[in-house]
C-alpha positions as CSV (number, residue, x, y, z in Angstrom):
1,M,72.0,18.3,-80.3
2,K,71.8,14.6,-79.9
3,I,71.2,13.0,-76.4
4,S,72.7,9.8,-75.7
5,R,70.7,6.7,-74.8
6,G,72.1,6.6,-71.3
7,A,71.1,10.1,-70.6
8,R,67.5,9.4,-71.6
9,V,67.3,6.3,-69.3
10,L,68.7,8.3,-66.4
11,G,66.1,11.1,-66.9
12,A,63.2,8.6,-66.9
13,L,64.4,7.1,-63.7
14,L,64.6,10.5,-62.0
15,I,61.0,11.3,-63.1
16,A,59.7,8.0,-61.7
17,L,61.4,8.5,-58.4
18,L,59.9,12.0,-58.1
19,V,56.3,10.6,-58.7
20,L,56.7,8.0,-56.0
21,F,57.9,10.6,-53.5
22,V,54.9,12.8,-54.1
23,V,52.4,9.9,-53.8
24,S,54.0,8.8,-50.5
25,L,53.9,12.3,-49.1
26,V,50.2,12.6,-49.8
27,A,49.5,9.2,-48.2
28,C,51.3,10.3,-45.0
29,H,48.9,13.2,-44.6
30,R,45.8,11.1,-45.1
31,E,43.5,9.9,-42.2
32,P,43.7,6.1,-41.8
33,A,40.7,4.2,-42.7
34,G,38.3,3.2,-39.9
35,V,39.2,6.2,-37.6
36,A,36.8,9.2,-37.0
37,V,37.4,12.3,-34.9
38,K,34.7,13.1,-32.3
39,Y,34.5,15.7,-29.6
40,Q,33.8,14.6,-26.1
41,C,33.3,16.3,-22.7
42,P,36.1,15.4,-20.3
43,M,33.5,15.6,-17.3
44,H,30.6,13.9,-19.1
45,P,31.9,11.0,-21.3
46,N,28.4,10.4,-22.5
47,F,28.3,13.8,-24.2
48,V,29.7,13.3,-27.7
49,S,29.5,15.7,-30.7
50,D,30.6,15.6,-34.3
51,Q,31.7,19.2,-34.1
52,P,34.0,21.2,-31.7
53,G,32.3,23.3,-29.1
54,D,31.3,23.5,-25.4
55,C,29.5,20.9,-23.3
56,T,25.8,21.9,-22.8
57,I,25.8,20.3,-19.3
58,C,28.9,21.9,-17.6
59,G,30.2,24.3,-20.3
60,M,33.7,22.8,-20.6
61,R,35.5,22.8,-23.9
62,L,35.1,19.5,-25.8
63,V,38.2,17.4,-26.4
64,P,38.9,15.7,-29.7
65,V,39.0,11.9,-29.5
66,E,39.5,9.2,-32.1
67,V,36.7,6.7,-32.5
68,R,37.4,3.6,-34.5
69,T,34.5,2.6,-36.6
70,A,34.1,-0.5,-38.8
71,A,35.0,0.3,-42.4
72,P,32.0,-0.1,-44.6
73,T,32.1,-2.9,-47.1
74,P,30.2,-2.9,-50.4
75,A,28.9,-6.4,-49.7
76,A,27.2,-5.6,-46.4
77,P,26.2,-1.9,-46.0
78,S,24.7,-1.0,-42.6
79,P,21.0,-0.1,-42.5
80,E,21.9,3.4,-41.3
81,A,24.3,4.1,-44.1
82,S,22.1,2.6,-46.8
83,P,20.8,5.2,-49.2
84,S,17.6,3.2,-49.6
85,P,14.6,5.3,-48.5
86,S,12.9,2.1,-47.1
87,A,15.8,1.5,-44.6
88,R,15.1,2.2,-41.0
89,R,16.7,5.4,-39.6
90,V,18.3,5.5,-36.2
91,L,17.1,8.4,-34.1
92,F,19.5,8.0,-31.2
93,Y,21.2,5.3,-29.0
94,R,19.9,4.5,-25.5
95,N,21.8,3.2,-22.5
96,P,20.4,-0.4,-22.0
97,M,20.6,-0.1,-18.2
98,N,19.4,3.6,-17.9
99,P,16.9,4.6,-20.6
100,S,17.2,8.3,-19.6
101,I,20.8,8.4,-20.9
102,T,21.1,8.7,-24.7
103,S,23.7,9.4,-27.3
104,P,23.5,10.5,-31.0
105,V,26.3,8.0,-31.9
106,P,27.1,4.4,-31.0
107,A,28.7,4.2,-27.5
108,K,29.3,1.9,-24.6
109,D,28.2,2.2,-21.0
110,E,30.4,1.9,-17.9
111,M,30.1,-1.9,-18.0
112,G,31.0,-2.2,-21.7
113,M,27.5,-2.8,-23.0
114,D,26.6,-1.4,-26.4
115,Y,24.0,1.3,-26.5
116,V,20.7,0.1,-28.1
117,P,19.6,1.9,-31.3
118,V,16.2,3.5,-31.3
119,Y,14.7,3.6,-34.8
120,E,12.3,6.1,-36.1
121,S,9.6,3.5,-36.6
122,E,9.8,2.6,-32.9
123,A,9.3,6.2,-31.9
124,A,6.1,6.5,-33.9
125,P,3.4,8.5,-32.2
126,A,1.1,6.5,-29.9
127,P,-2.7,6.8,-29.5
128,V,-2.1,8.7,-26.1
129,E,-0.7,12.2,-26.3
130,G,2.7,12.5,-24.5
131,F,3.5,8.7,-24.8
132,A,5.1,6.7,-27.5
133,T,5.2,3.0,-28.4
134,V,8.0,1.2,-26.6
135,A,10.1,-1.4,-28.4
136,L,12.2,-3.7,-26.3
137,G,14.3,-6.6,-27.5
138,P,14.5,-10.0,-25.8
139,Q,17.4,-8.8,-23.7
140,G,15.5,-5.6,-22.7
141,L,12.4,-7.6,-21.8
142,R,14.4,-10.0,-19.7
143,L,16.3,-7.3,-17.8
144,A,13.2,-5.2,-17.2
145,G,11.2,-8.2,-15.9
146,V,8.2,-7.3,-18.0
147,Q,5.3,-9.8,-17.6
148,T,1.9,-9.8,-19.3
149,A,-1.6,-11.1,-18.7
150,K,-4.5,-11.6,-21.0
151,A,-7.6,-9.4,-20.7
152,R,-10.6,-11.7,-20.3
153,R,-14.4,-11.3,-20.2
154,D,-15.6,-12.1,-16.7
155,V,-18.0,-11.1,-13.9
156,I,-16.5,-9.0,-11.1
157,H,-18.0,-8.7,-7.7
158,R,-17.4,-5.5,-5.9
159,T,-16.9,-5.7,-2.1
160,I,-16.3,-2.7,0.1
161,R,-14.5,-3.1,3.4
162,A,-14.5,-1.0,6.6
163,V,-13.4,-1.2,10.2
164,G,-16.2,-2.3,12.5
165,L,-16.7,-1.9,16.2
166,V,-18.7,-4.3,18.4
167,A,-21.3,-2.4,20.5
168,P,-24.0,-3.5,22.9
169,D,-27.5,-3.6,21.7
170,E,-28.9,-0.3,23.0
171,R,-32.3,-1.9,23.4
172,R,-30.8,-4.3,26.0
173,I,-29.2,-1.7,28.3
174,R,-30.9,-1.1,31.6
175,H,-30.1,1.6,34.1
176,V,-30.9,0.8,37.8
177,H,-31.9,3.9,39.8
178,T,-33.2,4.3,43.3
179,K,-36.7,5.8,43.7
180,I,-36.4,6.6,47.4
181,A,-33.8,8.3,49.6
182,G,-31.8,6.1,52.0
183,W,-28.5,4.4,52.8
184,I,-26.9,1.3,51.2
185,E,-26.3,-1.2,54.0
186,K,-25.3,-4.2,51.8
187,L,-24.2,-4.6,48.2
188,Y,-24.6,-8.0,46.5
189,V,-23.0,-6.6,43.2
190,N,-19.5,-5.5,44.2
191,F,-17.6,-4.9,40.9
192,T,-18.0,-3.8,37.3
193,G,-18.4,-6.8,34.9
194,Q,-20.2,-9.0,37.4
195,Q,-22.9,-11.1,35.9
196,V,-26.4,-10.9,37.4
197,R,-29.6,-12.6,36.6
198,A,-33.1,-11.1,36.8
199,G,-34.6,-11.5,40.3
200,E,-31.3,-11.9,42.1
201,P,-30.6,-9.4,45.0
202,I,-28.3,-6.5,44.1
203,L,-28.5,-4.4,47.3
204,R,-30.1,-3.9,50.7
205,I,-31.2,-0.4,51.6
206,Y,-32.5,1.4,54.7
207,S,-35.0,4.0,53.9
208,P,-37.3,5.8,56.4
209,E,-39.8,6.3,53.6
210,L,-39.9,2.6,52.9
211,L,-40.3,1.8,56.5
212,A,-43.2,4.2,56.8
213,S,-44.8,2.7,53.7
214,Q,-44.7,-0.8,55.3
215,E,-46.3,0.4,58.5
216,E,-49.0,2.2,56.4
217,Y,-49.7,-1.0,54.6
218,L,-50.0,-2.9,57.9
219,R,-52.4,-0.3,59.3
220,A,-54.5,-0.4,56.1
221,R,-54.8,-4.2,56.5
222,Q,-56.0,-3.8,60.1
223,T,-58.5,-1.2,59.1
224,A,-59.8,-3.3,56.3
225,A,-60.2,-6.2,58.7
226,K,-62.4,-4.0,60.9
227,F,-64.5,-2.8,57.9
228,A,-65.0,-6.3,56.7
229,G,-67.8,-6.9,59.4
230,S,-69.7,-3.8,58.3
231,A,-73.2,-4.3,56.9
232,L,-72.6,-1.5,54.4
233,P,-70.9,-2.6,51.1
234,E,-69.4,0.8,50.6
235,V,-67.5,0.5,53.9
236,R,-66.2,-2.9,53.1
237,Q,-65.1,-1.7,49.7
238,G,-63.4,1.3,51.2
239,G,-61.3,-0.9,53.5
240,A,-60.3,-3.1,50.5
241,D,-59.4,0.0,48.4
242,L,-57.2,1.3,51.3
243,V,-55.2,-1.9,51.4
244,A,-54.8,-2.0,47.6
245,A,-53.5,1.6,47.6
246,A,-50.9,0.9,50.3
247,R,-49.8,-2.2,48.5
248,R,-49.5,-0.4,45.2
249,R,-47.3,2.2,46.9
250,L,-44.9,-0.5,48.0
251,E,-44.8,-2.0,44.5
252,L,-44.0,1.4,42.9
253,F,-41.0,1.6,45.3
254,D,-39.7,-1.7,43.8
255,V,-40.4,-3.6,47.0
256,P,-40.2,-7.4,46.2
257,E,-43.3,-9.5,46.4
258,S,-41.6,-11.7,48.8
259,L,-41.3,-8.9,51.3
260,I,-45.0,-8.0,50.9
261,A,-45.8,-11.7,51.6
262,R,-43.8,-11.6,54.8
263,L,-45.6,-8.5,55.9
264,D,-48.9,-10.3,55.4
265,A,-47.6,-13.3,57.3
266,T,-45.9,-11.6,60.2
267,G,-47.6,-8.3,60.4
268,K,-44.2,-6.6,61.2
269,A,-42.4,-4.0,59.1
270,E,-38.7,-4.7,58.2
271,R,-36.0,-2.1,58.7
272,T,-34.2,-2.7,55.5
273,V,-35.5,-3.7,52.1
274,T,-33.6,-5.9,49.5
275,L,-33.9,-4.7,45.9
276,L,-33.7,-7.2,43.1
277,A,-32.1,-7.1,39.6
278,P,-34.7,-6.1,37.0
279,V,-32.9,-7.8,34.1
280,S,-30.1,-10.3,33.4
281,G,-26.8,-9.2,32.1
282,Y,-23.4,-7.8,33.0
283,V,-22.8,-4.8,35.2
284,T,-21.1,-2.3,32.9
285,T,-21.3,0.7,35.2
286,K,-21.3,0.7,39.1
287,D,-21.6,4.1,40.9
288,V,-22.6,3.0,44.4
289,F,-20.7,1.6,47.5
290,E,-21.8,0.2,50.8
291,G,-22.7,2.9,53.4
292,Q,-23.3,5.5,50.7
293,Q,-26.4,7.7,50.9
294,V,-28.5,7.7,47.8
295,E,-31.2,10.0,46.5
296,P,-34.2,9.5,44.2
297,G,-33.1,9.4,40.6
298,M,-29.5,8.6,41.3
299,E,-28.0,5.9,39.0
300,L,-26.7,2.9,40.8
301,F,-25.8,0.4,38.1
302,T,-26.0,-0.2,34.4
303,I,-26.8,-3.8,33.4
304,T,-26.2,-4.8,29.8
305,D,-27.5,-7.9,28.1
306,L,-24.7,-9.1,25.8
307,Q,-26.5,-12.1,24.4
308,H,-27.3,-10.0,21.3
309,V,-24.9,-7.3,20.0
310,W,-24.3,-4.9,17.2
311,V,-21.4,-4.6,14.8
312,E,-21.2,-1.1,13.4
313,G,-19.0,-0.4,10.3
314,D,-17.7,3.0,9.4
315,F,-17.8,3.5,5.6
316,Y,-16.6,6.5,3.7
317,E,-19.2,9.0,2.6
318,Y,-18.7,8.3,-1.1
319,E,-19.7,4.7,-0.4
320,A,-23.0,5.8,1.2
321,K,-25.0,5.4,-2.0
322,L,-23.9,1.7,-2.2
323,L,-25.3,0.7,1.3
324,R,-28.8,-0.4,1.8
325,V,-30.8,-2.3,4.4
326,G,-31.0,-6.0,3.7
327,Q,-27.8,-6.5,1.7
328,E,-25.4,-9.3,2.6
329,A,-22.4,-8.6,4.7
330,R,-19.7,-10.5,6.6
331,V,-17.7,-9.9,9.8
332,L,-14.2,-11.2,10.2
333,L,-12.6,-11.3,13.6
334,P,-9.0,-10.2,13.9
335,Y,-8.1,-12.8,16.5
336,D,-9.6,-15.6,14.5
337,P,-9.4,-15.0,10.7
338,R,-11.0,-18.4,10.0
339,Q,-14.2,-17.4,11.6
340,K,-16.6,-15.4,9.4
341,L,-20.0,-14.2,10.6
342,A,-22.6,-13.8,7.8
343,G,-25.4,-11.4,8.3
344,R,-27.4,-8.6,6.7
345,V,-27.5,-4.9,7.1
346,T,-30.2,-4.0,9.5
347,Y,-29.8,-0.2,9.6
348,V,-27.9,2.5,7.8
349,Y,-27.5,5.7,9.9
350,P,-28.9,8.8,8.4
351,T,-26.0,11.1,9.3
352,V,-22.3,11.3,8.6
353,D,-19.7,11.7,11.4
354,P,-18.3,15.3,10.8
355,A,-14.9,14.3,12.3
356,S,-14.1,11.1,10.4
357,R,-16.4,11.8,7.4
358,T,-17.8,8.2,7.7
359,L,-21.2,6.7,7.7
360,K,-22.2,3.9,10.1
361,M,-23.9,0.7,9.0
362,R,-25.2,-1.8,11.5
363,L,-25.3,-5.6,11.6
364,E,-26.9,-7.6,14.4
365,F,-25.7,-11.0,15.7
366,D,-26.6,-13.4,18.5
367,N,-23.8,-13.8,21.0
368,P,-24.4,-16.8,23.2
369,N,-20.7,-17.5,23.9
370,L,-19.7,-13.9,24.2
371,A,-17.3,-14.2,21.2
372,L,-18.2,-10.6,20.3
373,K,-17.3,-8.3,23.1
374,P,-18.2,-4.6,23.1
375,G,-15.2,-2.4,22.1
376,M,-13.7,-5.1,20.0
377,F,-12.6,-4.3,16.4
378,A,-13.7,-6.3,13.5
379,D,-13.4,-6.2,9.7
380,V,-16.7,-5.7,7.8
381,E,-17.2,-6.7,4.2
382,A,-20.3,-5.8,2.2
383,D,-21.2,-7.0,-1.3
384,V,-22.5,-4.0,-3.1
385,E,-22.2,-4.6,-6.9
386,S,-21.6,-7.2,-9.5
387,R,-20.8,-6.4,-13.2
388,A,-19.7,-8.2,-16.3
389,G,-17.1,-7.0,-18.7
390,I,-13.4,-7.0,-19.6
391,V,-11.3,-7.8,-16.5
392,V,-7.5,-7.4,-16.0
393,P,-5.3,-7.4,-13.0
394,D,-5.2,-4.2,-11.0
395,S,-1.4,-4.0,-11.5
396,A,-1.8,-3.4,-15.2
397,L,-3.1,0.1,-14.6
398,V,-0.8,3.1,-14.8
399,D,-2.7,6.0,-13.0
400,T,-1.4,9.4,-14.1
401,G,-3.9,11.2,-11.9
402,L,-6.1,12.5,-14.8
403,R,-6.3,9.3,-16.8
404,Q,-5.6,5.5,-16.6
405,L,-3.4,3.7,-19.1
406,V,-2.4,0.2,-19.9
407,F,0.5,-1.0,-22.1
408,V,-0.8,-3.5,-24.7
409,D,1.6,-6.1,-26.0
410,L,1.7,-5.8,-29.8
411,G,4.2,-8.6,-30.3
412,A,7.9,-8.7,-31.1
413,G,8.6,-6.8,-27.9
414,R,6.5,-3.7,-28.8
415,F,4.1,-2.2,-26.2
416,E,1.6,0.4,-27.0
417,P,0.2,2.8,-24.3
418,R,-3.6,3.0,-24.4
419,E,-6.0,5.0,-22.4
420,V,-8.8,3.1,-20.8
421,T,-12.0,3.8,-18.8
422,V,-12.0,2.0,-15.4
423,G,-15.1,0.7,-13.6
424,V,-15.2,-1.6,-10.5
425,R,-12.0,-2.3,-8.7
426,T,-11.9,-5.0,-6.1
427,G,-9.9,-8.0,-5.0
428,G,-6.8,-7.2,-7.2
429,Q,-9.0,-7.0,-10.3
430,V,-10.3,-4.1,-12.3
431,L,-13.2,-3.8,-14.8
432,I,-12.3,-2.0,-18.1
433,L,-15.3,-0.2,-19.6
434,S,-13.6,0.9,-22.8
435,G,-10.2,1.0,-24.5
436,L,-9.4,-2.7,-24.4
437,E,-10.7,-5.9,-26.0
438,A,-10.9,-9.4,-24.6
439,G,-7.9,-11.5,-25.6
440,E,-5.3,-8.7,-25.7
441,D,-2.2,-9.0,-23.6
442,V,-1.3,-6.2,-21.2
443,A,1.8,-5.6,-19.1
444,V,1.3,-6.3,-15.4
445,R,4.9,-6.0,-14.2
446,A,7.6,-3.4,-14.8
447,N,4.9,-0.9,-15.9
448,F,6.8,2.0,-14.4
449,L,9.8,1.2,-16.7
450,L,7.5,1.1,-19.7
451,D,5.9,4.3,-18.6
452,S,9.2,6.2,-18.3
453,E,10.5,4.8,-21.5
454,S,7.3,5.8,-23.4
455,R,7.4,9.3,-22.0
456,L,11.1,9.6,-22.9
457,R,10.7,8.5,-26.4
458,A,7.8,10.7,-27.0
459,A,9.7,13.7,-25.6
460,I,12.8,13.0,-27.7
461,T,10.7,12.6,-30.9
462,Q,8.9,15.8,-30.2
463,M,12.2,17.7,-29.7
464,Q,13.8,16.3,-32.8
465,G,10.8,17.0,-35.0
466,P,9.5,15.0,-37.9
467,S,12.7,15.4,-40.0
468,P,15.7,15.5,-37.8
469,S,19.1,16.6,-39.2
470,P,21.7,13.9,-40.0
471,T,23.8,15.1,-37.0
472,A,21.6,14.5,-33.9
473,S,22.0,16.6,-30.8
474,P,24.0,14.9,-28.1
475,G,22.0,13.0,-25.5
476,G,22.1,13.6,-21.8
477,E,20.3,12.8,-18.6
478,R,16.6,13.6,-18.6
């Protein structure tokens, strides 16, 4: 059977139309280029997974979302997608404003900033266990405010400081007591704090015993005058000894020489006796009033000479081994910081105060203008040690409690944690005994950010293991 030419053309046309319909149908069911399906938690947008499942934070079912990604081009393959084994591999993506928030896929934070990739080479193990080397770009360094300082070789002088208290010189304190019984008829020292000078009158007392002693002295003089005409030397000497004994009794009762001279001149005993100040100083205690009866041994006044005072500093017991007699020290007065008194340690007390656990150290100063008043607080500084070595600012140290770390600048925004041994710390400087070399740069500001970032990277690296799977676990808050 012969088929006409028109029938053959019509059949070919029908076959072509059928092929075009099948191709278009397959294309309609294809996923458009540049669109990937991810699964996201509706309550925690930062939790993103490549596979359906439940949120590990709140347990809610993940919702599928379309994430548009840039179509790969043969001319510029991304480092992550490159099959080359030498290419750097991304471990995770970190929130640039909050390093504790991570994601296994590229994402943006609430302000629209792209997450920063963290490469496997940046999370390499650091010399300190539990810490990792931190890599920050220029933007990260600027936002974190990281500043560095150079470790230098220098001499550091250790100075210990303590609170001091001005105290009177105990060798210049005099208690005034009465040695006889009597009644105070007149006080010349009427208030606490009054200044007195040696030899000035302080009180006038009536004492029957003193009156009897005066009369005894006068009778002894009369008897000695009678014995003076005796031909026997023993009698004359006996009269003189009697007068000397009576005079000595008056002197032992603190009767002034002026009163004894008046007794010799007038031959009459006086009813009251004026007692004089034994030393110069200030009345710091007054326990007597006019008209008061006094007894032997009773304390009347305390007179303190303040021309020479002590400054006693209270140092902690662990500093006791650093204190020694003769070392230089300074005293700074709170009310006048410009004035510094230089001196030397004159005494270190042998016992520790059980209440405050402190040890007293004493300085002595002349006090002609009474600038130092007992009871006044002062700051005491003592130079105890000088050592040479590697010196860095004190702010460079990160103290974990069991060890001290510094973050060394390796260049290109990379900081390596390094454990160091610390020596003398004073004046905002610290001496490094080991772990650091002169000339190396260390971070002195934003150390707490470097510390948290280093711990976080080390923890994530440990959880992911040495060969993490291509699909990393979703990130979350630490």
